C-alpha positions as semicolon CSV with decimal commas, in nm:
position;residue;x (nm);y (nm);z (nm)
1;M;3,201;1,977;-1,098
2;A;3,187;1,943;-1,476
3;L;3,431;2,181;-1,575
4;D;3,229;2,370;-1,820
5;T;2,913;2,412;-1,560
6;P;2,802;2,743;-1,583
7;K;2,745;2,940;-1,281
8;H;2,425;3,056;-1,362
9;Y;2,268;2,730;-1,267
10;R;2,280;2,822;-0,912
11;N;2,024;3,029;-1,005
12;L;1,784;2,772;-1,195
13;V;1,435;2,747;-1,070
14;I;1,312;2,351;-1,131
15;Y;0,984;2,227;-1,092
16;E;0,918;1,845;-1,040
17;I;0,595;1,715;-1,191
18;Y;0,451;1,361;-1,142
19;V;0,199;1,335;-1,477
20;R;0,018;1,058;-1,302
21;N;-0,096;1,275;-1,009
22;H;-0,036;1,631;-1,188
23;G;-0,381;1,629;-1,355
24;P;-0,720;1,554;-1,326
25;H;-0,655;1,274;-1,625
26;G;-0,324;1,212;-1,504
27;T;-0,157;1,311;-1,880
28;F;0,066;1,504;-2,073
29;A;-0,229;1,705;-2,186
30;D;-0,304;1,836;-1,820
31;V;0,033;1,928;-1,787
32;E;0,068;2,106;-2,092
33;A;-0,290;2,291;-2,023
34;D;-0,084;2,406;-1,680
35;L;0,251;2,508;-1,805
36;P;0,173;2,925;-1,814
37;R;0,080;2,866;-1,437
38;I;0,392;2,668;-1,377
39;K;0,607;2,941;-1,571
40;A;0,471;3,254;-1,400
41;L;0,613;3,117;-1,048
42;G;0,942;3,181;-1,197
43;V;1,076;2,822;-1,294
44;D;1,301;2,759;-1,574
45;V;1,327;2,414;-1,573
46;I;0,996;2,145;-1,572
47;W;1,148;1,814;-1,447
48;F;0,914;1,529;-1,539
49;M;0,984;1,194;-1,321
50;P;0,973;0,876;-1,536
51;I;0,775;0,910;-1,853
52;H;0,830;0,594;-1,981
53;P;0,595;0,243;-1,945
54;I;0,595;0,125;-1,609
55;G;0,631;-0,295;-1,549
56;K;0,360;-0,501;-1,410
57;Q;0,557;-0,770;-1,279
58;N;0,634;-0,757;-0,867
59;K;0,473;-0,406;-0,904
60;K;0,432;-0,237;-0,596
61;G;0,060;-0,070;-0,572
62;S;-0,240;-0,049;-0,810
63;L;-0,030;0,121;-1,104
64;G;0,346;0,046;-1,033
65;C;0,620;0,264;-0,949
66;P;0,715;0,498;-1,260
67;Y;1,098;0,410;-1,130
68;A;1,019;0,025;-1,251
69;I;1,086;0,085;-1,608
70;A;1,009;-0,114;-1,873
71;D;1,115;0,040;-2,181
72;Y;1,375;0,363;-2,176
73;R;1,295;0,435;-2,554
74;G;0,909;0,435;-2,498
75;V;0,642;0,645;-2,338
76;N;0,390;0,569;-2,074
77;P;0,041;0,543;-2,281
78;E;-0,129;0,620;-1,952
79;Y;0,041;0,974;-2,016
80;G;-0,044;1,007;-2,379
81;S;0,144;0,936;-2,732
82;R;0,494;1,027;-2,838
83;E;0,315;1,295;-3,005
84;D;0,139;1,430;-2,697
85;F;0,487;1,452;-2,516
86;A;0,648;1,642;-2,816
87;R;0,391;1,887;-2,840
88;L;0,439;1,914;-2,478
89;I;0,790;1,970;-2,527
90;A;0,744;2,213;-2,782
91;R;0,476;2,419;-2,592
92;A;0,707;2,419;-2,316
93;H;0,975;2,584;-2,522
94;A;0,745;2,815;-2,653
95;L;0,743;2,973;-2,307
96;G;1,074;2,934;-2,250
97;L;1,101;2,654;-2,013
98;K;1,359;2,376;-2,075
99;V;1,237;2,031;-2,005
100;M;1,395;1,776;-1,776
101;I;1,319;1,381;-1,818
102;D;1,429;1,108;-1,542
103;V;1,700;0,873;-1,628
104;V;1,706;0,568;-1,422
105;Y;1,996;0,374;-1,510
106;N;2,100;0,158;-1,221
107;H;1,756;-0,089;-1,239
108;T;1,464;-0,168;-1,450
109;A;1,148;-0,347;-1,423
110;H;1,151;-0,716;-1,376
111;D;0,931;-0,742;-1,712
112;S;1,178;-0,473;-1,894
113;V;1,259;-0,514;-2,262
114;L;1,617;-0,527;-2,152
115;V;1,595;-0,842;-1,950
116;R;1,422;-1,004;-2,196
117;E;1,666;-0,955;-2,463
118;H;1,976;-0,915;-2,246
119;P;1,945;-1,095;-1,909
120;E;2,327;-1,100;-1,911
121;W;2,335;-0,704;-1,839
122;F;2,170;-0,775;-1,487
123;H;2,297;-0,866;-1,140
124;Q;2,208;-1,216;-1,088
125;D;2,184;-1,462;-0,819
126;A;2,351;-1,812;-0,786
127;R;2,045;-1,968;-1,021
128;G;2,071;-1,683;-1,287
129;V;1,747;-1,497;-1,221
130;P;1,834;-1,107;-1,227
131;V;1,784;-0,975;-0,866
132;T;1,810;-0,618;-0,700
133;T;2,112;-0,513;-0,478
134;V;1,858;-0,312;-0,261
135;P;1,604;-0,583;-0,097
136;E;1,383;-0,319;-0,039
137;W;1,353;-0,218;-0,410
138;S;1,162;-0,563;-0,471
139;D;0,993;-0,418;-0,756
140;V;1,310;-0,379;-0,981
141;I;1,612;-0,566;-1,088
142;D;1,911;-0,398;-1,083
143;L;2,175;-0,334;-1,406
144;K;2,563;-0,441;-1,390
145;H;2,793;-0,195;-1,467
146;P;3,038;-0,162;-1,553
147;N;2,934;-0,280;-1,922
148;P;3,021;-0,182;-2,257
149;E;2,717;-0,338;-2,475
150;L;2,502;-0,200;-2,202
151;A;2,647;0,147;-2,187
152;D;2,611;0,211;-2,555
153;Y;2,247;0,151;-2,539
154;L;2,201;0,349;-2,272
155;I;2,412;0,665;-2,422
156;E;2,221;0,597;-2,742
157;T;1,896;0,631;-2,557
158;L;1,995;0,953;-2,385
159;Q;2,102;1,058;-2,759
160;Q;1,782;0,982;-2,869
161;W;1,615;1,179;-2,622
162;A;1,800;1,492;-2,663
163;T;1,737;1,491;-3,032
164;F;1,390;1,467;-2,926
165;G;1,377;1,780;-2,747
166;V;1,467;1,721;-2,401
167;D;1,662;1,969;-2,245
168;G;1,818;1,773;-1,968
169;F;1,845;1,473;-1,768
170;R;1,744;1,426;-1,362
171;C;1,955;1,076;-1,331
172;D;1,791;0,863;-1,025
173;V;2,053;0,737;-0,771
174;A;2,347;0,865;-1,008
175;S;2,609;0,772;-0,720
176;L;2,548;0,376;-0,832
177;L;2,675;0,418;-1,158
178;P;3,074;0,397;-1,240
179;L;3,173;0,772;-1,301
180;D;3,302;0,626;-1,643
181;F;2,998;0,583;-1,788
182;W;2,842;0,942;-1,682
183;L;3,168;1,094;-1,807
184;R;3,126;0,935;-2,174
185;A;2,735;0,964;-2,148
186;R;2,789;1,361;-2,087
187;A;3,033;1,429;-2,405
188;A;2,823;1,171;-2,603
189;T;2,505;1,346;-2,562
190;A;2,679;1,714;-2,616
191;A;2,792;1,551;-2,949
192;V;2,422;1,571;-3,047
193;K;2,302;1,870;-2,828
194;P;2,513;2,086;-2,649
195;G;2,405;2,284;-2,303
196;V;2,209;1,950;-2,184
197;I;2,161;2,004;-1,817
198;W;2,296;1,712;-1,593
199;L;2,156;1,673;-1,242
200;A;2,243;1,410;-1,023
201;E;2,060;1,236;-0,742
202;S;2,352;1,174;-0,553
203;V;2,244;0,976;-0,245
204;H;2,297;0,973;0,176
205;A;2,665;0,941;0,257
206;G;2,547;0,632;0,489
207;F;2,403;0,472;0,149
208;I;2,755;0,472;-0,016
209;E;2,904;0,353;0,319
210;Q;2,712;0,067;0,272
211;R;2,741;0,011;-0,061
212;R;3,115;0,016;-0,081
213;A;3,144;-0,211;0,267
214;D;2,914;-0,482;0,013
215;G;3,168;-0,409;-0,221
216;L;2,935;-0,236;-0,454
217;S;2,958;0,091;-0,659
218;G;2,907;0,397;-0,474
219;L;3,034;0,725;-0,592
220;S;3,096;1,048;-0,319
221;D;2,933;1,370;-0,435
222;S;3,287;1,495;-0,547
223;E;3,320;1,204;-0,787
224;V;2,958;1,241;-0,942
225;F;3,033;1,648;-0,965
226;Q;3,294;1,577;-1,238
227;A;3,012;1,488;-1,473
228;F;2,702;1,629;-1,336
229;D;2,633;2,023;-1,321
230;L;2,392;1,974;-1,027
231;T;2,372;1,755;-0,733
232;Y;2,131;1,713;-0,414
233;V;2,191;1,775;-0,141
234;Y;2,136;1,450;0,043
235;D;2,531;1,490;0,176
236;I;2,415;1,705;0,466
237;W;2,012;1,603;0,468
238;P;1,990;1,433;0,759
239;L;2,148;1,724;0,947
240;W;1,915;1,941;0,810
241;Q;1,608;1,706;0,899
242;A;1,759;1,681;1,244
243;A;1,769;2,073;1,283
244;V;1,409;2,113;1,119
245;Q;1,285;1,897;1,379
246;G;1,495;2,077;1,675
247;E;1,725;1,759;1,733
248;E;2,033;1,908;1,654
249;P;2,124;2,284;1,669
250;V;2,076;2,449;1,327
251;E;2,444;2,577;1,389
252;R;2,555;2,191;1,278
253;Y;2,331;2,213;0,989
254;L;2,489;2,539;0,877
255;E;2,839;2,471;0,957
256;M;2,817;2,184;0,703
257;V;2,657;2,427;0,395
258;R;2,972;2,627;0,488
259;F;3,153;2,259;0,461
260;Q;3,025;2,236;0,103
261;E;3,140;2,586;0,021
262;A;3,497;2,465;0,086
263;C;3,466;2,087;-0,033
264;Y;3,342;2,111;-0,353
265;P;3,478;2,291;-0,691
266;A;3,461;2,672;-0,700
267;N;3,148;2,637;-0,958
268;Y;2,967;2,361;-0,778
269;V;2,569;2,367;-0,775
270;K;2,356;2,219;-0,536
271;L;1,966;2,173;-0,580
272;R;1,870;2,298;-0,257
273;Y;1,456;2,210;-0,151
274;V;1,289;2,154;0,200
275;E;1,043;1,836;-0,019
276;N;1,073;1,624;-0,348
277;H;0,905;1,303;-0,387
278;D;1,093;1,102;-0,149
279;Q;1,041;1,321;0,156
280;L;0,812;1,453;0,310
281;R;0,623;1,752;0,230
282;I;0,772;2,041;0,441
283;M;0,426;2,143;0,554
284;D;0,374;1,774;0,692
285;F;0,761;1,762;0,821
286;A;0,837;2,132;0,982
287;P;0,672;2,185;1,367
288;G;0,441;2,460;1,266
289;R;0,348;2,619;0,905
290;N;0,578;2,943;0,982
291;Q;0,865;2,772;1,054
292;A;0,799;2,570;0,744
293;L;0,748;2,877;0,522
294;A;1,111;3,053;0,713
295;W;1,307;2,725;0,560
296;T;1,179;2,744;0,235
297;A;1,248;3,103;0,241
298;F;1,601;2,989;0,346
299;E;1,642;2,726;0,110
300;A;1,554;2,920;-0,189
301;F;1,746;3,212;-0,092
302;N;2,054;2,978;0,005
303;K;2,299;2,924;-0,261
304;G;2,256;2,708;-0,547
305;A;1,936;2,622;-0,794
306;F;1,623;2,584;-0,625
307;L;1,337;2,279;-0,659
308;I;0,991;2,334;-0,628
309;Y;0,750;1,990;-0,587
310;G;0,437;2,023;-0,773
311;G;0,166;2,071;-0,519
312;Q;0,394;2,298;-0,249
313;E;0,261;2,613;-0,428
314;S;-0,069;2,504;-0,288
315;A;0,102;2,414;0,057
316;A;-0,005;2,082;0,017
317;A;0,101;1,844;0,336
318;H;0,027;1,499;0,177
319;R;0,315;1,318;-0,021
320;P;0,146;1,183;-0,340
321;S;0,160;0,769;-0,378
322;L;0,431;0,666;-0,633
323;F;0,196;0,361;-0,655
324;D;-0,142;0,475;-0,697
325;I;-0,369;0,742;-0,838
326;D;-0,340;0,976;-0,542
327;K;-0,347;1,383;-0,696
328;V;-0,255;1,646;-0,609
329;E;-0,463;1,890;-0,367
330;W;-0,415;2,216;-0,594
331;G;-0,666;2,437;-0,356
332;D;-0,609;2,826;-0,431
333;Y;-0,249;2,754;-0,492
334;A;-0,185;2,981;-0,172
335;L;0,184;2,960;-0,124
336;A;0,224;3,086;-0,527
337;P;0,293;3,445;-0,442
338;F;0,535;3,360;-0,172
339;L;0,745;3,141;-0,366
340;S;0,678;3,340;-0,691
341;R;0,892;3,645;-0,503
342;L;1,163;3,402;-0,375
343;T;1,225;3,266;-0,716
344;A;1,230;3,637;-0,889
345;L;1,508;3,695;-0,608
346;K;1,708;3,365;-0,792
347;K;1,764;3,607;-1,073
348;D;1,819;3,937;-0,863
349;P;2,169;4,058;-0,932
350;A;2,273;4,069;-0,603
351;Q;2,228;3,637;-0,624
352;V;2,317;3,664;-0,948
353;E;2,671;3,831;-0,947
354;G;2,708;3,838;-0,487
355;H;2,863;3,613;-0,245
356;F;2,627;3,443;-0,035
357;V;2,760;3,491;0,341
358;I;2,585;3,315;0,663
359;L;2,617;3,565;0,950
360;A;2,434;3,428;1,243
361;A;2,204;3,099;1,334
362;A;2,074;3,231;1,623
363;P;1,778;3,345;1,742
364;A;1,732;3,306;1,365
365;I;1,936;3,237;1,058
366;Q;2,056;3,533;0,930
367;A;2,239;3,543;0,589
368;A;2,328;3,808;0,275
369;W;2,423;3,805;-0,063
370;R;2,659;4,064;-0,121
371;H;2,723;4,290;-0,408
372;P;2,863;4,630;-0,497
373;E;2,579;4,754;-0,563
374;T;2,296;4,561;-0,430
375;S;2,280;4,340;-0,160
376;L;2,072;4,123;-0,025
377;F;1,997;4,050;0,378
378;G;1,766;3,799;0,535
379;V;1,652;3,654;0,867
380;F;1,454;3,340;0,848
381;N;1,329;3,249;1,145
382;V;1,359;2,881;1,173
383;K;1,295;2,828;1,494
384;A;0,988;3,040;1,588
385;A;1,160;3,257;1,825
386;E;0,994;3,565;1,944
387;G;1,112;3,900;2,074
388;Q;1,381;4,110;1,868
389;V;1,711;4,052;1,688
390;A;2,012;4,229;1,672
391;V;2,120;4,305;1,297
392;P;2,401;4,442;1,078
393;L;2,236;4,718;0,942
394;A;2,200;5,075;0,988
395;D;1,895;5,206;1,158
396;G;1,646;5,295;0,928
397;R;1,315;5,174;0,760
398;Y;1,357;4,883;0,490
399;E;1,102;4,725;0,253
400;D;1,076;4,372;0,308
401;V;1,094;4,222;-0,054
402;L;0,879;3,902;0,046
403;S;0,580;4,122;0,204
404;G;0,645;4,439;0,083
405;E;0,565;4,547;0,439
406;T;0,834;4,795;0,619
407;V;1,119;4,640;0,859
408;E;1,276;4,932;1,098
409;V;1,625;4,883;1,241
410;R;1,667;5,065;1,573
411;Q;1,971;5,070;1,771
412;G;2,055;4,819;1,547
413;K;1,760;4,588;1,642
414;T;1,459;4,496;1,491
415;P;1,159;4,221;1,526
416;L;1,165;3,912;1,454
417;P;0,952;3,806;1,164
418;E;0,727;3,538;1,206
419;T;0,875;3,359;0,941
420;A;1,135;3,538;0,749
421;F;1,191;3,909;0,565
422;I;1,463;3,980;0,308
423;L;1,549;4,328;0,286
424;R;1,768;4,521;0,019
425;Y;2,072;4,740;0,151
426;A;2,354;4,922;0,040
427;G;2,714;4,885;0,140
428;T;2,902;4,644;0,340
429;L;2,797;4,460;0,665
430;P;2,985;4,500;0,942
431;A;2,964;4,195;1,137
432;R;3,204;3,888;1,021
433;P;3,037;3,570;0,888
434;F;2,927;3,269;1,102
435;Y;3,130;3,023;1,185
436;A;3,040;2,715;1,375
437;P;3,267;2,583;1,646
438;L;3,439;2,329;1,431
439;M;3,647;2,585;1,286
440;D;4,009;2,661;1,386
441;R;4,059;3,017;1,541
């Protein structure tokens, strides 16, 4: 973890936006008009997928992928002008929102400004033709790090966007670049704008293993954390996916959540989510709607920042294409109240100042935020179990802060919720924390 990462980043709510598919016209103006609604969800930071011009050579789909960038210092004319983006940033700041943009420094489009001006900055085949090191990424070519001149250009670009008004950077496949580059980039950017938020798309462990076997760069999450404030949860994502699908016990996933607490620095921040633009929507991936909501509630309650992917508040089941116009189906924003209640809890004293603990895995996940004055206890029915569940609460009636309904505990038991409930309680929980079998006794 970066030494100066504030712990309150664990309580951030980040909202991901793909401009092309967010609004009716696919423009910055569409997003600007939607900012008050997004803010009302409890969002702190809006993250824009790449806002730069998209390459045309070897493009995928009809319009190309935003991660095949033609010019790091330009703005995609499909979205509007630099002035339009500046106005959007100003409006976001007026609403108390921070603005994060995507940084894609592992690769560019085949017809990028950089490959025209500096072909020597790229990986090349035996014929001297720039290539990608990931064959399925056929619409891009890879920059070759380390390179002092390349690093200077990229860092100057970061400084330009920071002075333009950008408050944070989500760095695509950050694990594939040298750690020294990210450390230098963080320091140089802080020199022109202190407090910039750094989010790393750290990658699957299997990908790092394969890269290293091929003699290519690959940073572990522990290395990435030295330069970044937040990282993805791809380190344990395959286990989460298997648990959601019922292919692995939920206990195995929770053991790895507990392991994160032990293997990363004390001020580590993970970005928790149940979907993003690279993954299936939770409403499509989970076995049923109630399980989708239960998992959403748990990951929002979990220790770390929380990501909402645009459309999630409408219970969208379709993941928009990266390569074509494929609009989000907004409907009536059916899940906005549910998500708003979860995001409000990210700012609750129990989550800001308390200690997170997982208490049980079956028949439902039980977890709590312990605080000397006001604590939170949740039951998350991720397996759609039925019947009652034993809970470590005194008998009595409690208000579910998610639904406003009453939950009654009798003789130490309460009916399992269809999805989840979160209760406020005073005092300590008598039950000891959850431990999976892997832990030494």
